[in-house]
C-alpha positions in Angstrom: 0.0 0.0 0.0 1.3 3.5 -1.0 1.8 6.4 1.3 -1.4 7.9 2.8 -2.4 11.5 3.1 -3.9 13.1 6.2 -7.2 15.1 5.9 -7.9 17.4 8.8 -11.5 18.3 9.6 -12.8 21.5 11.2 -13.3 19.8 14.6 -9.7 18.6 14.6 -10.4 15.0 13.6 -7.9 13.5 11.2 -8.5 10.8 8.5 -5.8 9.0 6.7 -6.7 8.0 3.1 -5.1 7.0 -0.1 -4.3 10.0 -2.4 -6.5 10.5 -5.5 -9.9 10.2 -3.7 -12.5 12.9 -4.7 -13.9 15.1 -2.0 -17.4 13.7 -2.6 -16.2 10.1 -2.1 -14.1 11.0 0.9 -17.2 12.6 2.6 -19.4 9.7 1.7 -16.9 7.0 2.8 -15.3 8.7 5.8 -17.8 11.2 7.3 -21.3 10.1 6.3 -23.7 9.5 3.5 -26.1 12.2 4.9 -23.4 14.9 4.7 -22.4 13.7 1.3 -25.9 14.0 0.0 -26.4 17.5 1.4 -22.9 18.9 0.4 -22.7 21.9 -2.0 -19.0 22.6 -2.1 -15.7 22.2 -0.2 -12.9 24.4 1.1 -9.6 22.6 0.8 -6.6 24.3 2.4 -8.6 27.6 2.4 -9.5 27.3 -1.3 -13.1 26.9 -2.4 -13.4 23.8 -4.6 -16.0 21.5 -6.3 -16.8 18.2 -4.6 -15.3 16.5 -7.6 -11.8 17.7 -6.7 -9.3 15.0 -5.8 -7.3 15.0 -2.6 -3.7 14.3 -3.4 -1.7 15.8 -0.4 -2.3 16.5 3.2 -5.1 19.0 3.5 -7.6 20.8 5.8 -11.2 20.1 4.6 -14.4 22.0 5.3 -17.7 20.9 3.8 -20.6 23.4 3.2 -24.3 22.4 3.1 -27.4 24.5 2.8 -27.9 24.7 6.5 -25.6 26.1 9.2 -25.2 24.3 12.5 -27.7 26.6 14.1 -30.3 25.8 11.5 -30.1 29.0 9.3 -29.1 29.1 5.7 -25.4 28.8 5.0 -24.5 32.0 3.1 -21.4 30.5 1.5 -23.4 27.6 0.1 -26.1 29.9 -1.0 -23.6 32.1 -2.9 -22.3 29.0 -4.8 -25.8 27.9 -5.8 -26.6 31.5 -6.9 -23.6 31.2 -9.2 -25.2 27.9 -10.4 -28.4 29.8 -10.9 -26.8 32.4 -13.1 -25.6 29.6 -15.4 -29.1 28.1 -15.4 -30.7 31.5 -16.4 -28.2 31.9 -19.2 -29.1 28.4 -20.5 -32.8 29.3 -20.3 -32.4 32.6 -22.2 -30.5 30.8 -25.0 -33.1 28.0 -25.1 -36.0 30.5 -25.4 -34.2 33.2 -27.6 -31.8 31.5 -30.0 -29.1 33.8 -31.2 -28.7 35.7 -27.9 -25.1 35.8 -26.8 -23.9 35.4 -23.2 -21.2 37.5 -21.5 -20.7 37.3 -17.7 -22.9 36.4 -14.8 -21.6 37.1 -11.3 -23.1 36.7 -7.8 -23.8 40.1 -6.2 -24.8 41.1 -2.7 -28.4 40.0 -3.1 -28.7 37.4 -5.8 -27.0 37.4 -9.2 -27.2 38.9 -12.7 -26.2 37.8 -16.2 -25.6 40.1 -19.1 -26.8 39.2 -22.6 -26.3 40.6 -26.1 -29.6 40.6 -27.9 -30.8 42.4 -31.0 -34.0 42.8 -33.0 -33.9 44.6 -36.3 -30.3 45.6 -35.6 -31.1 47.4 -32.3 -30.6 46.3 -28.7 -33.8 44.4 -27.6 -34.8 44.7 -23.9 -36.6 41.7 -22.3 -40.3 42.3 -21.8 -42.0 41.3 -18.5 -43.7 38.4 -20.3 -40.3 37.2 -21.5 -38.8 37.4 -18.0 -41.7 35.3 -16.7 -40.9 32.7 -19.4 -37.2 32.8 -18.4 -38.1 32.2 -14.8 -40.4 29.3 -15.7 -37.7 27.6 -17.9 -35.0 28.2 -15.3 -37.0 26.3 -12.7 -37.7 23.5 -15.1 -33.9 23.1 -15.6 -33.5 22.9 -11.8 -36.1 20.1 -11.8 -33.9 18.1 -14.2 -31.2 17.9 -11.5 -28.5 17.8 -14.2 -24.9 17.5 -12.9 -22.4 20.3 -13.2 -19.3 18.9 -14.9 -15.9 20.6 -14.7 -13.2 20.2 -17.4 -9.9 21.9 -18.2 -9.1 22.8 -21.8 -6.2 24.6 -23.5 -7.0 28.3 -24.1 -6.8 27.8 -27.9 -9.4 25.0 -27.7 -11.7 27.2 -25.6 -11.4 29.9 -28.2 -12.4 27.4 -30.9 -15.3 26.2 -28.9 -16.8 29.6 -28.3 -16.0 30.8 -31.9 -18.0 27.8 -33.1 -20.9 28.8 -31.0 -20.8 32.4 -32.3 -20.1 33.7 -28.8 -17.8 36.7 -29.6 -17.9 38.1 -26.0 -16.8 34.8 -24.5 -14.0 34.6 -27.2 -12.9 38.1 -26.1 -12.8 37.1 -22.4 -10.9 33.9 -23.1 -8.3 35.6 -25.3 -7.7 38.3 -22.7 -7.1 35.6 -20.0 -4.9 33.6 -22.4 -2.8 36.7 -23.1 -2.0 36.9 -19.4 -0.3 33.5 -19.6 -3.0 31.1 -18.5 -2.3 27.8 -20.3 -5.6 26.2 -19.5 -9.1 27.3 -18.7 -12.0 25.7 -16.8 -15.3 25.0 -18.4 -18.5 24.0 -16.6 -21.2 22.0 -18.4 -24.8 21.2 -17.3 -27.7 19.9 -19.3 -25.7 20.2 -22.5 -25.0 23.9 -21.9 -21.4 25.0 -21.4 -19.7 28.2 -20.0 -16.2 29.4 -19.2 -16.0 29.8 -15.4 -13.5 29.6 -12.5 -16.0 27.9 -10.2 -16.7 26.3 -7.9 -20.2 25.0 -8.6 -22.6 22.7 -6.8 -22.9 19.1 -7.7 -26.1 19.6 -9.8 -28.9 22.0 -10.8 -31.3 20.5 -8.4 -29.3 21.9 -5.4 -30.2 25.4 -6.5 -33.8 25.1 -5.1 -35.9 27.9 -6.7 -35.1 30.9 -9.0 -36.9 34.2 -9.0 -36.3 36.7 -11.8 -36.3 40.2 -10.4 -35.8 42.7 -13.1 -33.9 43.6 -16.3 -31.9 46.7 -17.2 -29.5 48.0 -19.8 -25.7 47.7 -19.4 -22.6 48.2 -21.5 -20.0 45.6 -22.3 -17.2 46.1 -19.9 -18.9 49.2 -18.6 -17.7 51.1 -21.7 -20.4 53.3 -23.3 -18.6 53.0 -26.6 -19.1 49.2 -26.6 -22.2 47.1 -27.2 -25.3 47.7 -25.2 -26.3 44.6 -23.2 -29.4 43.4 -21.4 -28.8 42.6 -17.8 -31.2 40.1 -16.0 -31.2 40.2 -12.2 -32.3 37.2 -10.2 -32.2 35.5 -6.9 -32.3 31.9 -5.7 -33.1 30.1 -2.5 -32.8 26.5 -1.4 -36.6 26.2 -1.1 -39.8 28.1 -1.7 -40.4 28.8 1.9 -37.2 30.8 2.1 -38.2 32.7 -1.1 -41.5 33.6 0.4 -39.9 34.8 3.6 -37.5 36.9 1.5 -40.3 38.4 -0.5 -42.1 39.5 2.6 -38.9 40.9 4.0 -38.3 42.8 0.8 -41.8 44.3 0.9 -41.2 45.4 4.5 -37.8 46.8 3.5 -39.4 48.9 0.8 -41.6 50.5 3.4 -38.5 51.2 5.5 -36.2 52.4 2.6 -34.0 55.1 4.2 -34.0 57.1 1.0 -37.7 57.6 1.1 -37.9 58.0 4.9 -35.0 60.5 4.7 -37.0 62.7 2.5 -40.3 62.2 4.4 -38.7 62.9 7.7 -36.7 65.8 6.3 -33.3 64.4 7.3 -31.1 64.6 4.2 -31.1 65.1 0.5 -28.8 64.5 -2.5 -28.1 66.7 -5.5 -26.2 66.2 -8.8 -23.9 69.0 -7.9 -22.3 66.8 -5.2 -22.8 63.1 -6.3 -22.4 60.7 -3.4 -22.4 63.4 -0.7 -25.4 64.1 1.5 -27.0 67.5 2.3 -28.1 67.2 6.0 -31.1 69.3 7.0 -31.4 70.8 10.5 -33.2 67.6 11.7 -30.7 65.3 10.0 -27.8 67.3 11.4 -29.3 66.9 14.9 -29.5 63.2 14.4 -26.0 63.0 13.1 -24.6 65.2 15.9 -26.4 63.1 18.6 -24.6 60.0 17.3 -21.3 61.9 17.0 -21.5 63.3 20.6 -22.5 59.9 21.9 -19.5 58.3 20.4 -17.2 61.0 21.6 -18.6 60.5 25.1 -18.1 56.7 25.0 -14.6 56.8 23.6 -13.5 59.5 26.1 -14.8 57.4 28.9 -12.9 54.4 27.4 -9.6 56.2 27.4 -9.4 57.6 23.9 -8.1 61.0 23.0 -9.6 62.8 20.0 -7.3 64.1 17.2 -7.7 65.8 13.8 -5.4 65.4 10.9 -5.2 67.1 7.4 -7.5 66.2 4.5 -5.0 66.4 1.7 -1.6 64.6 1.6 1.3 64.3 -0.8 1.5 60.9 -2.5 4.7 60.2 -0.5 2.4 59.3 2.5 0.2 57.0 0.4 3.3 55.3 -1.1 4.7 54.7 2.4 1.3 53.2 3.6 1.0 51.1 0.5 -2.3 52.7 -0.6 -0.8 54.4 -3.7 -0.1 51.0 -5.3 -3.1 49.1 -3.9 -5.9 51.7 -3.5 -5.1 54.7 -5.8 -8.0 54.0 -8.2 -10.4 54.5 -5.2 -8.9 57.9 -4.2 -9.7 61.4 -5.4 -6.4 62.7 -6.7 -5.4 66.4 -6.8 -3.0 68.1 -9.2 0.2 69.8 -7.9 0.1 73.4 -9.0 3.9 73.4 -9.7 4.5 70.0 -11.3 1.1 69.6 -12.9 1.1 66.0 -11.8 -1.5 64.2 -9.7 0.8 64.2 -6.7 -1.8 64.6 -3.9 -4.7 62.5 -2.6 -7.7 63.4 -0.5 -7.6 60.9 2.4 -9.9 57.9 2.0 -9.1 56.7 5.6 -7.4 58.1 8.7 -4.8 55.4 9.3 -1.7 56.8 7.7 -2.2 60.3 9.2 -2.6 58.8 12.7 0.7 57.0 12.2 2.4 60.2 11.3 0.9 61.9 14.3 2.1 59.0 16.6 5.6 59.5 15.1 5.9 63.1 16.2 6.8 62.2 19.7 8.8 59.7 21.8 6.8 57.0 23.5 7.4 54.9 26.6 5.9 51.5 27.3 4.2 53.2 30.2 2.1 55.4 27.8 0.7 52.4 25.9 -1.9 51.7 25.0 -2.4 55.0 23.2 -6.0 55.2 21.9 -6.7 57.8 19.2 -10.2 58.7 18.0 -11.2 60.8 14.9 -14.4 61.8 13.1 -12.7 63.5 10.2 -14.4 63.7 6.8 -13.2 61.1 4.2 -13.6 60.7 0.5 -13.5 57.6 -1.7 -14.0 57.6 -5.5 -16.8 55.1 -5.7 -18.2 54.4 -9.2 -21.3 56.4 -10.0 -23.3 53.3 -10.6 -22.5 52.0 -7.2 -23.8 55.0 -5.3 -27.0 54.4 -3.3 -28.5 56.7 -0.7 -26.4 56.8 2.5 -25.2 53.2 2.2 -22.7 53.9 -0.6 -21.4 57.4 -0.7 -18.2 59.3 -1.8 -18.0 61.6 1.2 -18.5 60.2 4.7 -17.0 60.2 8.3 -16.1 57.3 10.4 -16.0 56.8 14.2 -12.4 55.9 13.5 -9.9 54.8 16.1 -6.4 53.5 16.2 -4.8 51.8 19.3 -1.1 51.6 19.6 -0.1 49.0 22.1 2.4 46.4 23.2 2.0 42.8 21.9 1.1 41.6 25.4 -1.8 44.1 25.5 -3.6 42.9 22.3 -6.0 40.6 24.1 -7.1 43.2 26.6 -7.5 45.8 23.9 -9.6 43.6 21.7 -11.8 42.6 24.6 -12.2 46.2 25.7 -13.2 47.2 22.1 -15.7 44.3 21.8 -17.3 45.4 25.2 -17.7 49.0 23.8 -19.1 47.7 20.6 -21.5 45.4 22.5 -22.8 48.4 24.5 -23.4 50.5 21.4 -25.2 47.8 19.4 -27.3 46.7 22.4 -28.4 50.3 23.0 -30.0 50.5 19.5 -31.2 46.9 19.5 -28.8 45.5 16.9 -27.8 41.8 17.4 -24.4 41.0 16.0 -22.1 38.1 15.0 -18.3 38.1 14.4 -16.3 37.0 11.4 -12.6 36.4 11.6 -10.8 37.1 8.3 -7.3 35.8 7.7 -4.5 36.5 5.4 -5.3 37.3 1.7 -3.3 36.2 -1.2 -1.9 39.7 -1.8 -0.5 41.0 1.5 2.3 42.8 3.1 4.6 41.2 5.8 6.1 37.9 6.6 4.1 34.8 7.3 5.3 34.6 10.9 3.8 38.1 11.6 0.5 36.9 10.1 0.7 33.7 12.2 1.0 35.8 15.4 -1.6 38.3 14.4 -4.2 35.7 13.5 -3.6 33.8 16.7 -3.9 36.9 18.8 -7.4 37.7 17.4 -8.6 34.2 17.6 -7.4 33.9 21.2 -9.1 37.1 22.2 -12.5 36.0 20.7 -12.3 32.6 22.3 -11.3 34.0 25.7 -14.4 36.2 25.6 -16.6 33.3 24.4 -17.6 35.2 21.3 -18.8 32.9 18.5 -17.2 33.6 15.2 -17.1 32.5 11.6 -13.7 31.9 10.0 -13.3 33.8 6.7 -10.0 32.5 5.1 -8.3 35.0 2.8 -10.7 37.9 3.5 -8.3 39.9 5.7 -6.9 43.4 4.8 -3.6 43.5 3.0 -1.8 44.7 6.2 -3.4 42.3 8.7 -6.2 40.0 9.8 -9.5 41.4 11.1 -12.7 40.8 13.0 -15.8 42.1 11.2 -19.0 42.5 13.1 -22.3 41.8 11.2 -25.5 43.1 12.7 -29.1 41.9 12.1 -31.7 44.6 12.0 -35.4 44.4 13.2 -36.5 42.5 10.0 -33.6 40.1 9.9 -31.4 41.7 7.3 -27.6 41.5 7.9 -25.2 44.5 7.6 -21.5 44.5 8.0 -20.6 47.4 10.4 -17.9 47.3 13.0 -14.4 46.1 12.5 -11.2 45.5 14.5 -8.1 45.0 12.4 -4.7 43.9 13.8 -1.7 45.5 12.0 1.9 44.5 12.5 2.9 46.2 9.2 2.2 49.9 9.9 4.8 50.3 12.6 7.5 48.9 10.2 6.5 51.1 7.3 6.2 54.2 9.4 9.1 53.4 11.7 7.0 53.7 14.8 8.6 52.8 18.1 8.3 52.9 21.9 10.9 52.5 24.6 10.4 49.3 26.5 11.2 48.5 30.2 14.5 47.2 28.9 15.3 50.7 27.7 15.4 49.5 24.1 13.2 50.5 21.2 10.3 48.2 20.1 7.6 48.3 17.5 4.0 48.9 18.7 1.1 46.8 17.4 -1.7 48.9 15.7 -5.4 48.0 16.1 -7.7 49.7 13.6 -11.2 49.8 14.9 -14.7 51.3 14.2 -18.1 50.6 15.6 -20.5 52.6 13.3 -18.3 51.9 10.3 -19.4 55.2 8.8 -21.9 57.7 10.2 -23.8 57.8 6.9 -24.2 54.0 6.6 -25.0 53.6 10.3 -27.7 56.2 10.1 -29.2 54.5 7.0 -29.3 51.2 8.8 -30.9 52.8 11.9 -33.6 54.6 9.8 -34.6 51.2 8.3 -34.1 49.3 11.6 -36.5 51.6 13.4 -38.6 52.4 10.3 -38.0 56.1 11.2 -39.4 55.7 14.7 -36.2 56.5 16.6 -35.8 56.0 20.4 -36.6 59.2 22.2 -32.9 60.0 23.0 -31.9 59.7 19.4 -34.8 61.3 17.5 -34.2 64.8 16.0 -37.4 66.1 17.5 -38.7 64.7 20.8 -42.0 66.6 21.2 -44.3 68.9 19.2 -46.7 71.3 20.9 -50.1 71.6 19.2 -52.5 74.3 20.4 -56.3 73.9 20.2 -56.9 77.6 19.3 -54.8 80.8 18.8 -55.4 81.7 22.5 -52.7 79.2 23.5 -50.0 80.6 21.1 -48.0 82.4 23.8 -48.4 79.5 26.2 -47.1 77.1 23.6 -44.0 79.2 22.9 -43.4 79.5 26.6 -43.5 75.7 27.2 -41.2 75.1 24.1 -38.7 77.5 25.5 -38.7 76.0 28.9 -38.3 72.4 27.7 -35.6 73.4 25.2 -33.8 75.2 28.0 -33.6 71.9 29.8 -31.9 70.3 26.8 -34.9 68.7 25.2 -35.7 69.0 21.5 -39.2 70.5 21.3 -41.0 72.6 18.8 -44.2 74.6 18.9 -46.3 74.2 15.7 -47.6 77.6 15.0 -48.6 77.0 11.4 -52.1 78.2 10.5 -53.9 74.9 10.2 -56.3 72.9 12.3 -55.3 71.0 15.4 -56.3 67.7 13.8 -54.0 68.4 10.8 -51.1 69.3 13.0 -51.5 66.1 15.0 -51.7 64.1 11.8 -48.5 65.7 10.4 -46.7 65.1 13.7 -47.7 61.4 13.5 -46.3 61.2 9.9 -43.1 62.8 11.2 -42.9 60.1 13.9 -42.4 62.5 16.7 -42.4 60.5 20.1 -44.7 63.0 21.9 -47.5 65.4 20.7 -48.4 67.8 23.5 -51.9 69.1 23.0 -52.7 72.3 24.9 -56.1 73.9 25.4 -57.5 76.5 27.8 -57.6 74.1 30.7 -54.0 73.1 30.2 -52.9 76.7 30.0 -54.8 77.6 33.2 -53.1 74.6 35.0 -49.7 75.0 33.5 -50.1 71.5 32.1 -50.0 69.6 28.8 -52.0 66.6 27.5 -49.4 64.2 25.9 -50.0 61.7 23.2 -47.4 59.1 22.2 -46.6 58.4 18.6 -49.1 55.7 17.5 -52.1 57.1 19.3 -51.7 56.4 23.1 -53.2 59.3 25.1 -51.6 60.0 28.5 -53.4 61.8 31.3 -52.9 65.6 31.4 -49.9 66.5 33.6 -48.0 69.5 34.8 -45.2 70.6 32.5 -42.7 69.7 35.2 -44.0 66.2 35.4 -43.8 65.8 31.6 -40.2 67.1 31.7 -39.4 64.3 34.2 -41.1 61.7 31.9 -39.2 63.0 28.9 -35.9 63.0 30.8 -36.2 59.3 31.6 -37.1 58.3 28.1 -34.5 60.6 26.5 -31.6 59.5 28.7 -28.6 58.7 26.5 -27.6 55.1 27.1 
């Protein structure tokens, strides 16, 4: 018998097998037939792979099925089957509309799309609603066939011949471009007689996809070039079963009601204008909301030992070259021309990290000073593509609750734990549940492997010591270090990536940062990059949708509106508003010339927590008659008593 290989499973179990066995057969023979039947794809030594892949050397192996251990859908498995779904939709389109050419079909944040080239009478031909319905029906019929996905490797020249023979000029262009970069072979995936060029992985068969829903269609340009062919882009989504699709549909309907872009206008919080694409105009109410969150975070970080700093907005490219961003991030930066050289030698900062490192380097530091915790809320700019902009969730101008912690290596665990406790306090205060994801070294990275080994081990140890459950995300770390990302679930179950804690051994080397240790020698500090909101803009968008615009009393831009029954109470209404505002509350007197009923209705639409109705009796008793948003009427009470009630409900957590 030849030499055996060792396969290590996620729970630490090891299996010795003969080399050359497929992942599918290994799972069936050495783990269990049930898992083999449910499996979608595998991760071998951190690389996503088909189940048909053979195991030839010692390897770590993780198997993904439609269900997580906790019972929820496995997002990684769902992503692979949505890739399958894109191929299935492409087959359906070419079955129904011969002569249509295929281009690309990636998975996106919510579903997938596939781009097609289609003409009628020499002009681009959009898909009609009836045609989209037919495509959806045909796609689900292909799923029902449960046809296997078959992977093959071919020489680049043979792939060109294959797609030329099919008249697929766009596929030919893609293959030639990849071949020109030196790829000797390409991978093809075939199902139900239909073939596509693809890197994979794919699930074992079309039946694993479950159900496909076609969402919409729109125009696009080949390779995003307006001078190239106009394509027809079909958007779709898939789920493992109809029940999940129905739940998603209901969630989507609820999400539409909560859309922060619509509520932002209705509640008069912010606006956008073409003169400043990707940058919000904050109204007085929106600014109050923004500033409340800003002041709250300043208070929390100050209590947690941070010091606030401000750094310049514009930097010479020498800074970005030193940080590594000039080579790896320049296309995402707004560049500024030097008035003397005429070259684009300056960049508006897209993040605070390098400027904080420069600031740290201005002074000498002792081990007794560490950890040094810096906090900033400076404005940042990133050159996002125009087509990617969307409300407050994807903007070009934003601010972060940014922080950098400079510490000794033996302080990492305590600092990560301290940060997670602060994050937990913030998310709990606004009712956001969260989960952690630990992202490890990417393929393109800075620094030696031994540094990455230490950094990854430090974050893992910190999470486990705090008993924080986490999902391992191999290869998803930043180029300078591993990170913990925190994903929150809002009130209707949607997930959003918000907070992060990134461990960086590289910055101190690149910026020559040091501290004097207790041995009187110089040492490199470790840098922790951390944020809780992520960005103010995106956090506010999530909160608007999470609360459906009905903010907690402490956070809402307007806490109470005073509505008078007749003009006789005008002076009294202004007096109460002034008294309550003097106590630090956010109160307005509605003196518009309209009926009491209309004022109350408009206050309800504005989702103000309290409506204070005042009539002659209230004025005589120095009282108010409060109503909560939603219709609950409280007994009339003295203004002082209402102030006490409001103080309790408006207390900042």
